[in-house]
N, C-alpha and C positions, 0 to 999 in steps of 0.2 A: 513960494516953494511948492512944488507939486508932490503928490504922493510918491512918485518915483525918485524924488531927490532926497528923501528922508535919510537913506543910508549915507549919502554924502555929508549931510550936516552932522550926523552922529560921529562919523570918522574924523571930520575936521575939528569938532570940539574936543574929541578924545586925544588927538595927537597934534602937537604944535607944528611939526614939520611934515605935513601931508605931502606924499609923493604925487607924481603925475598919474600913477595908477589909481590912487585914492580919489583924485579929481574925476576920473571917468567911471567910478563905481555907480552902477545903475541897477534898478530893480524892475521886474516885469510890471507893466501897467495893469495887468489883469489879476495876477495872484500874489505879487509882491516878492517872489523869489529873486535871488541875485542873478543877474544876467552875465553871461560870459562876455569877455571883452571882444570875442570874435563874432558875437551876435549883434548885427546892425539893426535888427528889428526892436521894437519897444516891448515885445512879448517873448516869453521863453518858448522853447520848442513844444512843450506840453500844451501850453495855451494856444499856440498857433494851430495845433491839430484839433482843438475843440471848436465846434460850431459857435458862431458869434452870439447866438441867442441864449446860450446856456450860461448860468452864473459860474464864477470861478470855483474850482473844486476846493473843498476844505480838507486838509490832510487829516486822516484819522487812521488809527490802528484797527484793523478788522478784528472783531471779537473771536472769530474762530482760530486766530493765530495762537492764542493762549492754550489751545488744546493740542498743539503740535508737540511731539515728544522731544524734538531737538530744542525747541524754545524752552520747554520746562527743564531740560537737562542743563542748558546754559544758565538759566536762572538759579537752579539749585547749586551749580558750581560757582556761582557769582562771577561768571565769565561775561561781563557786561558788553564787551566788544562783540563777542559772538552773538549775544542776545540782540544787540542793536542791528547787526547785519541780518539775522534771521527775521526779526520783526519787520524791518524795513523792506526786505525783499518779498516777504509773504504778503505784505499790505500794499505793495506797489508804490512805496514812498521813495522820495529822493532824500539825500542827506539834508537838503535845505528844508524839506518838510519836517524832518526830525528836529531841526533847529527850532522851527515854529512850535512844535509840540513840547519840547523839553526846555528850551531856553539855553541849552548848552551850545557853544560855538561850533560852526562847521569844521574848522580845522581840528578842534578837540575830538569831535565825533569821528572824523576820518582817522586820526591817530589811534583812537580807541578801537575802531573796527579792524585796523591793520595790525594791532598788537604793539604799536610803538608807545602807547600810553596805557596805563591801567587806571581804573576808577576805584579809589580807595576812600575818598572823603565821603563820610556817611551822609552829609547834607546834599552833596551832588548825586549820590545814589538815590536818595529820596526824591529829588527833583526829577531825575531820569524816570524812575518807576511811576511817579505820579503823572508825569507828562505823557507817558505811554499808556496810562490807564491800566496798569498791571493789576489783575485781580488780587485782592488781599489774601485769598486762600492760597495763592502761589508764593507770596512773599512773607507772610506771617506778620503779626502786629508790630514787630520792632522796626520794620523797614517802611512803615507808612508814616506820612506826615500827620501831625496832630489835627490838621484841618480835615483829614479824611476819616478820622475816628469819631465815633459817637460820643456825646457828652454824658455818658452814663455814670461817671464817677465823679 
């Protein structure tokens, strides 16, 4: 099994009746993002535009994103869909990059950004904020995981 086939194995193990679309599930050979079924290449569009000698880009949220008034307002209002959209667009990330950072599924992130779903589970909120690297001074201590807090007490 190659690196690009990992998504196939996970989906086959998770679902007994895998459909034909599941069988064709492929990942970019360079960065690992999910490939469109219309993409006949082994690499995603972003990786096709990057010169061959460069390493695959690692998704990350740009630190200056947190100084944006819109991002801070969305975080203060606990509008996590708007927060995800603003952070993703300001950092030049794809939803698949957000999946890599947060561990939340792409369909869930899509529904969150469009307003079809709301994020109310405190555990998932913590996962999202930790994955995005949200500064503690913007979230307060209650929305941080215990792994991110110092062992002072």
